[in-house]
N, CA, C and O atoms as a GROMACS GRO file, in nm:
protein
  604
    1MET      N    1  -1.857  -5.530   6.216
    1MET     CA    2  -1.755  -5.461   6.158
    1MET      C    3  -1.809  -5.383   6.017
    1MET      O    4  -1.864  -5.442   5.924
    2ILE      N    5  -1.783  -5.252   6.021
    2ILE     CA    6  -1.831  -5.200   5.884
    2ILE      C    7  -1.712  -5.160   5.805
    2ILE      O    8  -1.726  -5.145   5.684
    3GLY      N    9  -1.586  -5.138   5.865
    3GLY     CA   10  -1.476  -5.090   5.771
    3GLY      C   11  -1.375  -5.195   5.773
    3GLY      O   12  -1.401  -5.308   5.814
    4PRO      N   13  -1.252  -5.160   5.728
    4PRO     CA   14  -1.142  -5.242   5.755
    4PRO      C   15  -1.094  -5.252   5.881
    4PRO      O   16  -1.061  -5.143   5.930
    5ALA      N   17  -1.079  -5.357   5.957
    5ALA     CA   18  -1.046  -5.374   6.098
    5ALA      C   19  -0.892  -5.312   6.108
    5ALA      O   20  -0.810  -5.333   6.018
    6ILE      N   21  -0.863  -5.243   6.214
    6ILE     CA   22  -0.739  -5.193   6.247
    6ILE      C   23  -0.658  -5.314   6.296
    6ILE      O   24  -0.719  -5.401   6.358
    7SER      N   25  -0.525  -5.327   6.274
    7SER     CA   26  -0.421  -5.442   6.332
    7SER      C   27  -0.448  -5.415   6.477
    7SER      O   28  -0.455  -5.299   6.519
    8ALA      N   29  -0.465  -5.532   6.562
    8ALA     CA   30  -0.464  -5.499   6.707
    8ALA      C   31  -0.296  -5.485   6.750
    8ALA      O   32  -0.272  -5.446   6.864
    9ASP      N   33  -0.201  -5.510   6.676
    9ASP     CA   34  -0.074  -5.519   6.710
    9ASP      C   35   0.000  -5.370   6.675
    9ASP      O   36   0.123  -5.371   6.662
   10ILE      N   37  -0.052  -5.280   6.666
   10ILE     CA   38  -0.017  -5.141   6.630
   10ILE      C   39   0.079  -5.104   6.769
   10ILE      O   40   0.051  -5.130   6.886
   11GLU      N   41   0.185  -5.045   6.721
   11GLU     CA   42   0.273  -5.027   6.842
   11GLU      C   43   0.252  -4.869   6.925
   11GLU      O   44   0.296  -4.842   7.037
   12ARG      N   45   0.184  -4.793   6.849
   12ARG     CA   46   0.163  -4.655   6.898
   12ARG      C   47   0.012  -4.618   6.859
   12ARG      O   48  -0.035  -4.636   6.747
   13VAL      N   49  -0.051  -4.568   6.958
   13VAL     CA   50  -0.187  -4.523   6.918
   13VAL      C   51  -0.198  -4.379   7.000
   13VAL      O   52  -0.143  -4.351   7.107
   14LEU      N   53  -0.282  -4.300   6.921
   14LEU     CA   54  -0.296  -4.165   6.975
   14LEU      C   55  -0.454  -4.147   6.992
   14LEU      O   56  -0.525  -4.174   6.895
   15VAL      N   57  -0.508  -4.107   7.097
   15VAL     CA   58  -0.658  -4.089   7.119
   15VAL      C   59  -0.659  -3.947   7.134
   15VAL      O   60  -0.580  -3.898   7.214
   16ILE      N   61  -0.758  -3.854   7.051
   16ILE     CA   62  -0.757  -3.734   7.076
   16ILE      C   63  -0.895  -3.695   7.136
   16ILE      O   64  -1.005  -3.710   7.082
   17VAL      N   65  -0.864  -3.638   7.267
   17VAL     CA   66  -0.997  -3.594   7.348
   17VAL      C   67  -0.976  -3.437   7.382
   17VAL      O   68  -0.913  -3.403   7.482
   18LEU      N   69  -1.022  -3.360   7.310
   18LEU     CA   70  -0.989  -3.197   7.308
   18LEU      C   71  -1.094  -3.122   7.374
   18LEU      O   72  -1.088  -3.000   7.386
   19GLY      N   73  -1.202  -3.200   7.420
   19GLY     CA   74  -1.306  -3.125   7.489
   19GLY      C   75  -1.311  -3.114   7.624
   19GLY      O   76  -1.206  -3.138   7.684
   20SER      N   77  -1.416  -3.079   7.691
   20SER     CA   78  -1.419  -3.048   7.839
   20SER      C   79  -1.392  -3.159   7.947
   20SER      O   80  -1.371  -3.273   7.904
   21LEU      N   81  -1.390  -3.142   8.056
   21LEU     CA   82  -1.372  -3.281   8.162
   21LEU      C   83  -1.498  -3.374   8.125
   21LEU      O   84  -1.487  -3.496   8.114
   22GLY      N   85  -1.604  -3.312   8.109
   22GLY     CA   86  -1.716  -3.404   8.075
   22GLY      C   87  -1.689  -3.495   7.957
   22GLY      O   88  -1.721  -3.613   7.963
   23ASP      N   89  -1.628  -3.440   7.844
   23ASP     CA   90  -1.607  -3.520   7.708
   23ASP      C   91  -1.490  -3.632   7.764
   23ASP      O   92  -1.496  -3.752   7.738
   24ALA      N   93  -1.383  -3.569   7.846
   24ALA     CA   94  -1.286  -3.672   7.906
   24ALA      C   95  -1.355  -3.798   7.963
   24ALA      O   96  -1.332  -3.911   7.921
   25VAL      N   97  -1.438  -3.770   8.056
   25VAL     CA   98  -1.506  -3.887   8.117
   25VAL      C   99  -1.587  -3.982   8.010
   25VAL      O  100  -1.570  -4.104   8.006
   26LEU      N  101  -1.671  -3.916   7.928
   26LEU     CA  102  -1.716  -4.012   7.826
   26LEU      C  103  -1.625  -4.065   7.734
   26LEU      O  104  -1.679  -4.142   7.654
   27ALA      N  105  -1.498  -4.048   7.717
   27ALA     CA  106  -1.403  -4.087   7.634
   27ALA      C  107  -1.352  -4.222   7.738
   27ALA      O  108  -1.280  -4.303   7.681
   28THR      N  109  -1.377  -4.242   7.845
   28THR     CA  110  -1.332  -4.349   7.931
   28THR      C  111  -1.354  -4.484   7.869
   28THR      O  112  -1.265  -4.569   7.868
   29ALA      N  113  -1.490  -4.504   7.810
   29ALA     CA  114  -1.510  -4.621   7.782
   29ALA      C  115  -1.430  -4.683   7.648
   29ALA      O  116  -1.363  -4.786   7.638
   30PRO      N  117  -1.465  -4.579   7.551
   30PRO     CA  118  -1.362  -4.624   7.432
   30PRO      C  119  -1.220  -4.631   7.464
   30PRO      O  120  -1.158  -4.718   7.403
   31ILE      N  121  -1.155  -4.556   7.549
   31ILE     CA  122  -1.017  -4.569   7.556
   31ILE      C  123  -0.998  -4.708   7.630
   31ILE      O  124  -0.896  -4.771   7.599
   32ALA      N  125  -1.080  -4.763   7.722
   32ALA     CA  126  -1.061  -4.865   7.781
   32ALA      C  127  -1.085  -4.996   7.680
   32ALA      O  128  -1.029  -5.103   7.700
   33ALA      N  129  -1.173  -4.973   7.574
   33ALA     CA  130  -1.182  -5.077   7.462
   33ALA      C  131  -1.072  -5.081   7.380
   33ALA      O  132  -1.037  -5.184   7.323
   34LEU      N  133  -1.001  -4.951   7.368
   34LEU     CA  134  -0.883  -4.957   7.292
   34LEU      C  135  -0.771  -5.029   7.374
   34LEU      O  136  -0.699  -5.109   7.316
   35ARG      N  137  -0.757  -5.008   7.480
   35ARG     CA  138  -0.672  -5.065   7.550
   35ARG      C  139  -0.680  -5.229   7.551
   35ARG      O  140  -0.579  -5.298   7.539
   36ALA      N  141  -0.797  -5.278   7.565
   36ALA     CA  142  -0.828  -5.419   7.546
   36ALA      C  143  -0.781  -5.466   7.400
   36ALA      O  144  -0.719  -5.571   7.385
   37TYR      N  145  -0.812  -5.388   7.304
   37TYR     CA  146  -0.779  -5.420   7.172
   37TYR      C  147  -0.629  -5.413   7.128
   37TYR      O  148  -0.570  -5.495   7.057
   38HIS      N  149  -0.582  -5.306   7.181
   38HIS     CA  150  -0.425  -5.267   7.148
   38HIS      C  151  -0.350  -5.300   7.252
   38HIS      O  152  -0.258  -5.224   7.284
   39SER      N  153  -0.374  -5.412   7.321
   39SER     CA  154  -0.322  -5.451   7.456
   39SER      C  155  -0.156  -5.425   7.478
   39SER      O  156  -0.110  -5.402   7.589
   40SER      N  157  -0.077  -5.430   7.359
   40SER     CA  158   0.080  -5.395   7.392
   40SER      C  159   0.107  -5.266   7.334
   40SER      O  160   0.225  -5.235   7.319
   41ALA      N  161   0.008  -5.180   7.295
   41ALA     CA  162   0.045  -5.062   7.235
   41ALA      C  163   0.064  -4.943   7.340
   41ALA      O  164  -0.002  -4.935   7.444
   42GLN      N  165   0.151  -4.861   7.304
   42GLN     CA  166   0.158  -4.746   7.387
   42GLN      C  167   0.053  -4.638   7.343
   42GLN      O  168   0.055  -4.584   7.233
   43ILE      N  169  -0.046  -4.612   7.448
   43ILE     CA  170  -0.169  -4.520   7.415
   43ILE      C  171  -0.139  -4.402   7.483
   43ILE      O  172  -0.120  -4.394   7.604
   44THR      N  173  -0.135  -4.293   7.389
   44THR     CA  174  -0.121  -4.148   7.414
   44THR      C  175  -0.252  -4.085   7.411
   44THR      O  176  -0.331  -4.102   7.318
   45VAL      N  177  -0.273  -4.020   7.502
   45VAL     CA  178  -0.419  -3.916   7.499
   45VAL      C  179  -0.376  -3.786   7.480
   45VAL      O  180  -0.307  -3.734   7.567
   46LEU      N  181  -0.414  -3.711   7.354
   46LEU     CA  182  -0.395  -3.568   7.347
   46LEU      C  183  -0.527  -3.495   7.394
   46LEU      O  184  -0.638  -3.510   7.344
   47THR      N  185  -0.500  -3.425   7.486
   47THR     CA  186  -0.597  -3.342   7.554
   47THR      C  187  -0.556  -3.213   7.641
   47THR      O  188  -0.462  -3.212   7.720
   48PRO      N  189  -0.636  -3.110   7.616
   48PRO     CA  190  -0.600  -2.992   7.686
   48PRO      C  191  -0.548  -3.006   7.841
   48PRO      O  192  -0.585  -3.093   7.920
   49ARG      N  193  -0.477  -2.927   7.861
   49ARG     CA  194  -0.410  -2.910   8.003
   49ARG      C  195  -0.498  -2.957   8.126
   49ARG      O  196  -0.469  -3.039   8.214
   50ALA      N  197  -0.622  -2.876   8.106
   50ALA     CA  198  -0.743  -2.890   8.216
   50ALA      C  199  -0.783  -3.029   8.232
   50ALA      O  200  -0.841  -3.062   8.335
   51ASN      N  201  -0.754  -3.119   8.135
   51ASN     CA  202  -0.784  -3.267   8.163
   51ASN      C  203  -0.691  -3.362   8.214
   51ASN      O  204  -0.715  -3.478   8.248
   52VAL      N  205  -0.579  -3.300   8.215
   52VAL     CA  206  -0.440  -3.393   8.240
   52VAL      C  207  -0.494  -3.460   8.372
   52VAL      O  208  -0.504  -3.583   8.371
   53ARG      N  209  -0.526  -3.400   8.468
   53ARG     CA  210  -0.551  -3.457   8.592
   53ARG      C  211  -0.653  -3.575   8.598
   53ARG      O  212  -0.649  -3.668   8.678
   54TYR      N  213  -0.742  -3.556   8.505
   54TYR     CA  214  -0.831  -3.680   8.497
   54TYR      C  215  -0.758  -3.809   8.438
   54TYR      O  216  -0.788  -3.915   8.494
   55PHE      N  217  -0.674  -3.815   8.343
   55PHE     CA  218  -0.617  -3.906   8.263
   55PHE      C  219  -0.499  -3.945   8.345
   55PHE      O  220  -0.470  -4.064   8.333
   56VAL      N  221  -0.425  -3.878   8.422
   56VAL     CA  222  -0.312  -3.905   8.483
   56VAL      C  223  -0.289  -4.042   8.534
   56VAL      O  224  -0.188  -4.108   8.510
   57ASN      N  225  -0.401  -4.087   8.615
   57ASN     CA  226  -0.406  -4.224   8.685
   57ASN      C  227  -0.487  -4.319   8.615
   57ASN      O  228  -0.520  -4.420   8.678
   58MET      N  229  -0.526  -4.305   8.494
   58MET     CA  230  -0.591  -4.394   8.422
   58MET      C  231  -0.530  -4.510   8.371
   58MET      O  232  -0.443  -4.494   8.285
   59PRO      N  233  -0.564  -4.640   8.413
   59PRO     CA  234  -0.472  -4.735   8.366
   59PRO      C  235  -0.473  -4.778   8.214
   59PRO      O  236  -0.393  -4.864   8.179
   60PHE      N  237  -0.558  -4.724   8.125
   60PHE     CA  238  -0.578  -4.755   8.010
   60PHE      C  239  -0.456  -4.678   7.926
   60PHE      O  240  -0.411  -4.720   7.820
   61VAL      N  241  -0.413  -4.559   7.992
   61VAL     CA  242  -0.338  -4.458   7.912
   61VAL      C  243  -0.195  -4.467   7.960
   61VAL      O  244  -0.170  -4.482   8.079
   62ASP      N  245  -0.106  -4.457   7.870
   62ASP     CA  246   0.039  -4.480   7.900
   62ASP      C  247   0.126  -4.345   7.902
   62ASP      O  248   0.235  -4.333   7.958
   63ARG      N  249   0.062  -4.252   7.836
   63ARG     CA  250   0.129  -4.112   7.814
   63ARG      C  251   0.000  -4.017   7.800
   63ARG      O  252  -0.110  -4.055   7.759
   64ILE      N  253   0.036  -3.876   7.845
   64ILE     CA  254  -0.047  -3.766   7.824
   64ILE      C  255   0.023  -3.668   7.730
   64ILE      O  256   0.140  -3.638   7.754
   65ASP      N  257  -0.050  -3.609   7.613
   65ASP     CA  258   0.020  -3.509   7.545
   65ASP      C  259  -0.078  -3.382   7.572
   65ASP      O  260  -0.191  -3.392   7.525
   66ALA      N  261  -0.047  -3.271   7.638
   66ALA     CA  262  -0.125  -3.153   7.664
   66ALA      C  263  -0.056  -3.038   7.583
   66ALA      O  264  -0.053  -2.927   7.638
   67ARG      N  265   0.005  -3.055   7.447
   67ARG     CA  266   0.047  -2.958   7.391
   67ARG      C  267  -0.046  -2.900   7.279
   67ARG      O  268   0.010  -2.838   7.189
   68TRP      N  269  -0.182  -2.914   7.275
   68TRP     CA  270  -0.273  -2.856   7.197
   68TRP      C  271  -0.380  -2.800   7.267
   68TRP      O  272  -0.418  -2.877   7.355
   69PRO      N  273  -0.444  -2.692   7.262
   69PRO     CA  274  -0.390  -2.606   7.138
   69PRO      C  275  -0.283  -2.529   7.149
   69PRO      O  276  -0.238  -2.494   7.258
   70THR      N  277  -0.236  -2.498   7.044
   70THR     CA  278  -0.114  -2.424   7.048
   70THR      C  279  -0.141  -2.271   7.028
   70THR      O  280  -0.240  -2.231   6.967
   71ARG      N  281  -0.053  -2.192   7.081
   71ARG     CA  282  -0.101  -2.046   7.069
   71ARG      C  283   0.002  -1.961   6.956
   71ARG      O  284  -0.035  -1.853   6.908
   72LYS      N  285   0.096  -2.007   6.931
   72LYS     CA  286   0.193  -1.941   6.859
   72LYS      C  287   0.215  -2.006   6.719
   72LYS      O  288   0.198  -2.128   6.714
   73PRO      N  289   0.245  -1.952   6.621
   73PRO     CA  290   0.271  -2.035   6.495
   73PRO      C  291   0.405  -2.104   6.509
   73PRO      O  292   0.424  -2.204   6.439
   74MET      N  293   0.494  -2.064   6.588
   74MET     CA  294   0.614  -2.152   6.581
   74MET      C  295   0.595  -2.268   6.652
   74MET      O  296   0.657  -2.371   6.626
   75ASP      N  297   0.484  -2.254   6.773
   75ASP     CA  298   0.445  -2.392   6.862
   75ASP      C  299   0.381  -2.472   6.766
   75ASP      O  300   0.409  -2.592   6.768
   76ASN      N  301   0.298  -2.430   6.680
   76ASN     CA  302   0.229  -2.507   6.577
   76ASN      C  303   0.328  -2.608   6.490
   76ASN      O  304   0.310  -2.730   6.478
   77VAL      N  305   0.438  -2.532   6.430
   77VAL     CA  306   0.547  -2.593   6.364
   77VAL      C  307   0.592  -2.719   6.447
   77VAL      O  308   0.592  -2.835   6.405
   78LYS      N  309   0.635  -2.674   6.581
   78LYS     CA  310   0.696  -2.771   6.657
   78LYS      C  311   0.604  -2.870   6.694
   78LYS      O  312   0.655  -2.982   6.704
   79PHE      N  313   0.483  -2.863   6.719
   79PHE     CA  314   0.389  -2.974   6.740
   79PHE      C  315   0.363  -3.043   6.650
   79PHE      O  316   0.324  -3.157   6.676
   80GLN      N  317   0.374  -2.999   6.510
   80GLN     CA  318   0.359  -3.088   6.385
   80GLN      C  319   0.474  -3.170   6.379
   80GLN      O  320   0.464  -3.289   6.348
   81TRP      N  321   0.589  -3.112   6.409
   81TRP     CA  322   0.717  -3.197   6.391
   81TRP      C  323   0.710  -3.318   6.483
   81TRP      O  324   0.732  -3.435   6.450
   82ALA      N  325   0.672  -3.272   6.611
   82ALA     CA  326   0.676  -3.393   6.718
   82ALA      C  327   0.558  -3.488   6.672
   82ALA      O  328   0.575  -3.610   6.671
   83LEU      N  329   0.460  -3.440   6.640
   83LEU     CA  330   0.344  -3.530   6.594
   83LEU      C  331   0.391  -3.647   6.484
   83LEU      O  332   0.359  -3.766   6.490
   84ARG      N  333   0.465  -3.590   6.393
   84ARG     CA  334   0.502  -3.682   6.299
   84ARG      C  335   0.619  -3.765   6.341
   84ARG      O  336   0.640  -3.871   6.282
   85ASN      N  337   0.696  -3.727   6.437
   85ASN     CA  338   0.810  -3.806   6.465
   85ASN      C  339   0.752  -3.923   6.556
   85ASN      O  340   0.811  -4.030   6.571
   86GLU      N  341   0.630  -3.892   6.616
   86GLU     CA  342   0.573  -4.000   6.717
   86GLU      C  343   0.539  -4.131   6.632
   86GLU      O  344   0.543  -4.242   6.684
   87ARG      N  345   0.508  -4.112   6.510
   87ARG     CA  346   0.472  -4.232   6.425
   87ARG      C  347   0.371  -4.314   6.460
   87ARG      O  348   0.379  -4.437   6.465
   88TYR      N  349   0.266  -4.242   6.487
   88TYR     CA  350   0.153  -4.335   6.544
   88TYR      C  351   0.099  -4.451   6.445
   88TYR      O  352   0.104  -4.425   6.324
   89GLY      N  353   0.058  -4.554   6.478
   89GLY     CA  354   0.013  -4.638   6.370
   89GLY      C  355  -0.120  -4.614   6.343
   89GLY      O  356  -0.168  -4.640   6.233
   90MET      N  357  -0.198  -4.558   6.454
   90MET     CA  358  -0.343  -4.532   6.456
   90MET      C  359  -0.380  -4.412   6.533
   90MET      O  360  -0.334  -4.401   6.647
   91ILE      N  361  -0.457  -4.322   6.488
   91ILE     CA  362  -0.522  -4.210   6.556
   91ILE      C  363  -0.656  -4.239   6.566
   91ILE      O  364  -0.718  -4.267   6.464
   92TYR      N  365  -0.718  -4.236   6.688
   92TYR     CA  366  -0.873  -4.232   6.716
   92TYR      C  367  -0.895  -4.089   6.759
   92TYR      O  368  -0.833  -4.039   6.854
   93ASP      N  369  -0.991  -4.020   6.681
   93ASP     CA  370  -1.033  -3.895   6.702
   93ASP      C  371  -1.157  -3.878   6.768
   93ASP      O  372  -1.255  -3.855   6.698
   94LEU      N  373  -1.173  -3.888   6.914
   94LEU     CA  374  -1.316  -3.894   6.986
   94LEU      C  375  -1.392  -3.742   6.991
   94LEU      O  376  -1.508  -3.718   7.027
   95THR      N  377  -1.296  -3.657   6.946
   95THR     CA  378  -1.342  -3.515   6.948
   95THR      C  379  -1.440  -3.472   6.823
   95THR      O  380  -1.552  -3.421   6.828
   96ASN      N  381  -1.368  -3.506   6.720
   96ASN     CA  382  -1.448  -3.452   6.574
   96ASN      C  383  -1.474  -3.312   6.561
   96ASN      O  384  -1.583  -3.275   6.516
   97THR      N  385  -1.382  -3.224   6.597
   97THR     CA  386  -1.405  -3.103   6.594
   97THR      C  387  -1.326  -3.016   6.478
   97THR      O  388  -1.275  -3.085   6.390
   98GLU      N  389  -1.309  -2.886   6.468
   98GLU     CA  390  -1.220  -2.809   6.390
   98GLU      C  391  -1.083  -2.837   6.425
   98GLU      O  392  -1.005  -2.861   6.333
   99ASP      N  393  -1.046  -2.837   6.536
   99ASP     CA  394  -0.930  -2.863   6.595
   99ASP      C  395  -0.859  -3.005   6.544
   99ASP      O  396  -0.741  -3.018   6.512
  100SER      N  397  -0.954  -3.101   6.546
  100SER     CA  398  -0.907  -3.248   6.497
  100SER      C  399  -0.888  -3.229   6.341
  100SER      O  400  -0.798  -3.294   6.288
  101GLU      N  401  -0.956  -3.154   6.273
  101GLU     CA  402  -0.927  -3.140   6.121
  101GLU      C  403  -0.805  -3.077   6.118
  101GLU      O  404  -0.719  -3.121   6.042
  102ILE      N  405  -0.780  -2.971   6.195
  102ILE     CA  406  -0.634  -2.897   6.189
  102ILE      C  407  -0.540  -2.997   6.204
  102ILE      O  408  -0.445  -3.007   6.126
  103ILE      N  409  -0.559  -3.078   6.306
  103ILE     CA  410  -0.429  -3.167   6.329
  103ILE      C  411  -0.414  -3.274   6.224
  103ILE      O  412  -0.305  -3.320   6.191
  104PHE      N  413  -0.537  -3.314   6.170
  104PHE     CA  414  -0.518  -3.420   6.040
  104PHE      C  415  -0.433  -3.347   5.927
  104PHE      O  416  -0.335  -3.396   5.871
  105LYS      N  417  -0.485  -3.224   5.905
  105LYS     CA  418  -0.422  -3.160   5.789
  105LYS      C  419  -0.244  -3.123   5.831
  105LYS      O  420  -0.156  -3.103   5.746
  106LEU      N  421  -0.226  -3.123   5.958
  106LEU     CA  422  -0.092  -3.094   5.987
  106LEU      C  423   0.003  -3.221   5.956
  106LEU      O  424   0.126  -3.216   5.942
  107LEU      N  425  -0.072  -3.324   5.950
  107LEU     CA  426  -0.021  -3.460   5.903
  107LEU      C  427  -0.007  -3.486   5.770
  107LEU      O  428   0.060  -3.579   5.727
  108ASN      N  429  -0.072  -3.402   5.696
  108ASN     CA  430  -0.089  -3.437   5.560
  108ASN      C  431   0.071  -3.409   5.493
  108ASN      O  432   0.148  -3.357   5.574
  109PRO      N  433   0.119  -3.432   5.380
  109PRO     CA  434   0.034  -3.544   5.292
  109PRO      C  435   0.016  -3.700   5.320
  109PRO      O  436  -0.053  -3.771   5.245
  110PHE      N  437   0.079  -3.746   5.428
  110PHE     CA  438   0.083  -3.883   5.461
  110PHE      C  439   0.049  -3.898   5.605
  110PHE      O  440   0.138  -3.925   5.686
  111PRO      N  441  -0.087  -3.879   5.642
  111PRO     CA  442  -0.120  -3.887   5.762
  111PRO      C  443  -0.148  -4.060   5.800
  111PRO      O  444  -0.184  -4.144   5.717
  112PRO      N  445  -0.128  -4.082   5.918
  112PRO     CA  446  -0.143  -4.221   5.982
  112PRO      C  447  -0.288  -4.262   5.956
  112PRO      O  448  -0.372  -4.185   5.912
  113ASN      N  449  -0.306  -4.375   5.985
  113ASN     CA  450  -0.465  -4.412   5.983
  113ASN      C  451  -0.536  -4.353   6.077
  113ASN      O  452  -0.483  -4.348   6.188
  114TRP      N  453  -0.641  -4.308   6.065
  114TRP     CA  454  -0.722  -4.216   6.112
  114TRP      C  455  -0.863  -4.246   6.146
  114TRP      O  456  -0.930  -4.270   6.045
  115SER      N  457  -0.934  -4.253   6.265
  115SER     CA  458  -1.067  -4.285   6.286
  115SER      C  459  -1.116  -4.146   6.327
  115SER      O  460  -1.061  -4.076   6.411
  116GLY      N  461  -1.246  -4.107   6.246
  116GLY     CA  462  -1.310  -3.977   6.285
  116GLY      C  463  -1.405  -3.958   6.158
  116GLY      O  464  -1.450  -4.035   6.073
  117ASP      N  465  -1.414  -3.824   6.182
  117ASP     CA  466  -1.494  -3.761   6.062
  117ASP      C  467  -1.447  -3.649   5.993
  117ASP      O  468  -1.523  -3.560   5.956
  118VAL      N  469  -1.308  -3.648   5.969
  118VAL     CA  470  -1.242  -3.565   5.868
  118VAL      C  471  -1.227  -3.626   5.744
  118VAL      O  472  -1.195  -3.744   5.728
  119ALA      N  473  -1.252  -3.534   5.644
  119ALA     CA  474  -1.268  -3.570   5.497
  119ALA      C  475  -1.113  -3.640   5.468
  119ALA      O  476  -1.013  -3.581   5.510
  120GLY      N  477  -1.103  -3.739   5.410
  120GLY     CA  478  -0.985  -3.802   5.376
  120GLY      C  479  -0.926  -3.899   5.468
  120GLY      O  480  -0.812  -3.940   5.445
  121CYS      N  481  -0.991  -3.939   5.568
  121CYS     CA  482  -0.927  -4.012   5.678
  121CYS      C  483  -0.948  -4.157   5.644
  121CYS      O  484  -1.046  -4.187   5.576
  122SER      N  485  -0.863  -4.252   5.687
  122SER     CA  486  -0.871  -4.382   5.663
  122SER      C  487  -0.982  -4.461   5.688
  122SER      O  488  -1.013  -4.558   5.618
  123HIS      N  489  -1.044  -4.424   5.786
  123HIS     CA  490  -1.146  -4.491   5.887
  123HIS      C  491  -1.269  -4.399   5.902
  123HIS      O  492  -1.317  -4.385   6.014
  124PRO      N  493  -1.314  -4.347   5.812
  124PRO     CA  494  -1.411  -4.231   5.828
  124PRO      C  495  -1.557  -4.292   5.913
  124PRO      O  496  -1.617  -4.396   5.888
  125HIS      N  497  -1.585  -4.204   6.005
  125HIS     CA  498  -1.729  -4.222   6.082
  125HIS      C  499  -1.828  -4.135   6.005
  125HIS      O  500  -1.848  -4.017   6.035
  126VAL      N  501  -1.898  -4.205   5.893
  126VAL     CA  502  -1.964  -4.116   5.825
  126VAL      C  503  -2.100  -4.148   5.828
  126VAL      O  504  -2.170  -4.103   5.737
  127ASP      N  505  -2.160  -4.229   5.928
  127ASP     CA  506  -2.323  -4.244   5.952
  127ASP      C  507  -2.370  -4.111   5.982
  127ASP      O  508  -2.325  -4.039   6.072
  128ARG      N  509  -2.465  -4.081   5.902
  128ARG     CA  510  -2.541  -3.954   5.900
  128ARG      C  511  -2.599  -3.922   6.054
  128ARG      O  512  -2.601  -3.811   6.108
  129SER      N  513  -2.642  -4.040   6.107
  129SER     CA  514  -2.706  -4.027   6.238
  129SER      C  515  -2.632  -4.008   6.354
  129SER      O  516  -2.684  -4.002   6.466
  130ARG      N  517  -2.479  -3.997   6.326
  130ARG     CA  518  -2.388  -3.980   6.425
  130ARG      C  519  -2.416  -3.848   6.496
  130ARG      O  520  -2.391  -3.832   6.616
  131LEU      N  521  -2.461  -3.767   6.428
  131LEU     CA  522  -2.486  -3.620   6.505
  131LEU      C  523  -2.582  -3.615   6.585
  131LEU      O  524  -2.584  -3.521   6.665
  132THR      N  525  -2.684  -3.712   6.583
  132THR     CA  526  -2.806  -3.703   6.675
  132THR      C  527  -2.780  -3.825   6.792
  132THR      O  528  -2.849  -3.841   6.892
  133LEU      N  529  -2.678  -3.894   6.758
  133LEU     CA  530  -2.631  -3.996   6.879
  133LEU      C  531  -2.603  -3.953   7.009
  133LEU      O  532  -2.564  -3.836   7.007
  134HIS      N  533  -2.608  -3.992   7.104
  134HIS     CA  534  -2.532  -3.961   7.236
  134HIS      C  535  -2.386  -4.013   7.240
  134HIS      O  536  -2.347  -4.127   7.217
  135ARG      N  537  -2.322  -3.918   7.272
  135ARG     CA  538  -2.176  -3.919   7.263
  135ARG      C  539  -2.126  -4.074   7.293
  135ARG      O  540  -2.036  -4.118   7.222
  136LEU      N  541  -2.173  -4.144   7.383
  136LEU     CA  542  -2.129  -4.297   7.419
  136LEU      C  543  -2.182  -4.386   7.271
  136LEU      O  544  -2.112  -4.462   7.205
  137ASP      N  545  -2.284  -4.359   7.253
  137ASP     CA  546  -2.320  -4.435   7.125
  137ASP      C  547  -2.238  -4.401   6.998
  137ASP      O  548  -2.202  -4.493   6.925
  138ARG      N  549  -2.210  -4.277   6.970
  138ARG     CA  550  -2.137  -4.252   6.872
  138ARG      C  551  -1.993  -4.305   6.869
  138ARG      O  552  -1.932  -4.332   6.765
  139HIS      N  553  -1.944  -4.317   6.999
  139HIS     CA  554  -1.806  -4.361   7.017
  139HIS      C  555  -1.799  -4.502   6.992
  139HIS      O  556  -1.705  -4.554   6.934
  140SER      N  557  -1.903  -4.565   7.038
  140SER     CA  558  -1.912  -4.701   7.018
  140SER      C  559  -1.939  -4.764   6.885
  140SER      O  560  -1.895  -4.875   6.854
  141ASP      N  561  -2.023  -4.678   6.796
  141ASP     CA  562  -2.027  -4.710   6.656
  141ASP      C  563  -1.889  -4.685   6.592
  141ASP      O  564  -1.834  -4.769   6.521
  142GLN      N  565  -1.830  -4.550   6.626
  142GLN     CA  566  -1.678  -4.533   6.574
  142GLN      C  567  -1.573  -4.647   6.601
  142GLN      O  568  -1.485  -4.681   6.522
  143MET      N  569  -1.596  -4.703   6.728
  143MET     CA  570  -1.501  -4.802   6.751
  143MET      C  571  -1.539  -4.941   6.659
  143MET      O  572  -1.446  -5.010   6.616
  144MET      N  573  -1.637  -4.967   6.639
  144MET     CA  574  -1.687  -5.091   6.550
  144MET      C  575  -1.649  -5.032   6.415
  144MET      O  576  -1.606  -5.126   6.349
  145VAL      N  577  -1.645  -4.942   6.357
  145VAL     CA  578  -1.611  -4.899   6.230
  145VAL      C  579  -1.451  -4.967   6.208
  145VAL      O  580  -1.416  -5.031   6.109
  146CYS      N  581  -1.370  -4.936   6.323
  146CYS     CA  582  -1.244  -4.999   6.327
  146CYS      C  583  -1.212  -5.139   6.367
  146CYS      O  584  -1.099  -5.178   6.394
  147GLY      N  585  -1.327  -5.214   6.369
  147GLY     CA  586  -1.310  -5.357   6.424
  147GLY      C  587  -1.295  -5.366   6.591
  147GLY      O  588  -1.278  -5.472   6.652
  148VAL      N  589  -1.304  -5.249   6.645
  148VAL     CA  590  -1.301  -5.245   6.794
  148VAL      C  591  -1.404  -5.271   6.861
  148VAL      O  592  -1.507  -5.210   6.831
  149GLY      N  593  -1.405  -5.356   6.957
  149GLY     CA  594  -1.542  -5.390   7.030
  149GLY      C  595  -1.576  -5.537   7.027
  149GLY      O  596  -1.505  -5.627   6.983
  150PRO      N  597  -1.700  -5.548   7.082
  150PRO     CA  598  -1.752  -5.706   7.095
  150PRO      C  599  -1.743  -5.765   6.939
  150PRO      O  600  -1.762  -5.692   6.841
  151LYS      N  601  -1.716  -5.892   6.930
  151LYS     CA  602  -1.694  -5.972   6.823
  151LYS      C  603  -1.823  -6.032   6.827
  151LYS      O  604  -1.854  -6.118   6.745
   0.00000   0.00000   0.00000
């Protein structure tokens, strides 16, 4: 483990998977690891509408949120309000894109625990080699930063 471990007994977890269907497929292993680690948590996946069919029958996922990206400024405000009200104990950003950074900033000034590469997050994945790693290796490394994975 590299960073402070995330408590396994968190009640609500959000996993951000904003990429294509291929990105959704590659997110399966870390989501399974998160389910094993946060066994009693409600796990929600934030993903585009195009990926909902992939996640809908996944046994590791309790809920799917397809409200991002938003198109109108008012939708952005509604999304921000709803995201704050969810009161996630931990957010695992498996996308690590500009959209992820926007979502993180929407939750400021008091964002929940966050695993990813956005500046100011609680569990940054800052290994410089992450950009050259295969996505599965990067996800594995990111999970280990949070204490999730093989002991």
